[in-house]
Every structure is written in C-alpha cells, then in structure tokens.
C-alpha positions, -999 to +999 in steps of 0.1 A: -001+000+001+031+024+007+044+018-025+018+028-045+012+056-031+047+066-033+051+053-072+020+072-077+035+101-062+066+099-081+048+098-114+027+130-107+059+151-100+075+138-131+045+145-149+045+180-134+084+183-141+082+174-176+050+195-186+062+231-170+066+254-203+105+262-185+113+231-203+107+249-237+120+283-230+146+273-247+126+267-282+112+301-275+142+321-274+160+300-305+128+315-324+131+348-309+170+352-317+161+340-353+136+368-353+157+393-341+186+390-364+165+389-396+148+420-385+182+433-376+194+428-413+163+442-430+187+476-435+181+490-471+210+510-474+230+484-465+228+452-493+248+431-478+229+427-446+199+419-466+217+392-481+220+380-444+184+386-438+175+366-470+199+337-465+183+326-432+150+318-454+147+292-472+139+291-510+100+286-508+086+306-477+049+311-469+043+350-452+009+355-435-011+386-429-040+396-414-048+429-443-055+411-476-039+402-495-030+374-468-008+351-487+024+351-501+042+321-514+071+315-536+113+324-535+107+359-541 
C-alpha cells in the first residue's frame, strides 16, 4: 500500500516536471533570436545585410498577414 502511494506521487511529480513551460523556454528564445537577427539585417542602406537576412530563409517561403492579400508564397 505504501509503495503504490509513493509510486503515484513519483509519477505525478515527474508529469509536473516534464510538462512545465520552463522546459520549452530555450525553443522560444531560439525562435525569438532568429526573428531578431532577421529583422536587424533588413537595412535597405546595407545590401550585404539584406543578403544575410534572406539567407536565413528557405527558398520556398510563406508569409501570412492580417490584411489582404493575406498570403504570399514563393522564393520572391
């Protein structure tokens, strides 16, 4: 009886530890860093920076916007 209770508490604590948002913080910060690097390199006065920003994208890109036209697809 005591072993089952201890095992249930252990499983519960493991589920809480695995399901916490802190475990996903590195993924969010990596995405935010990539977005900031992209936006920091969009400087029309420095064409070499724009090339760096565009090199971060795949050849096929999709952009969604809240204003019409809502979608753009393709390499350009």
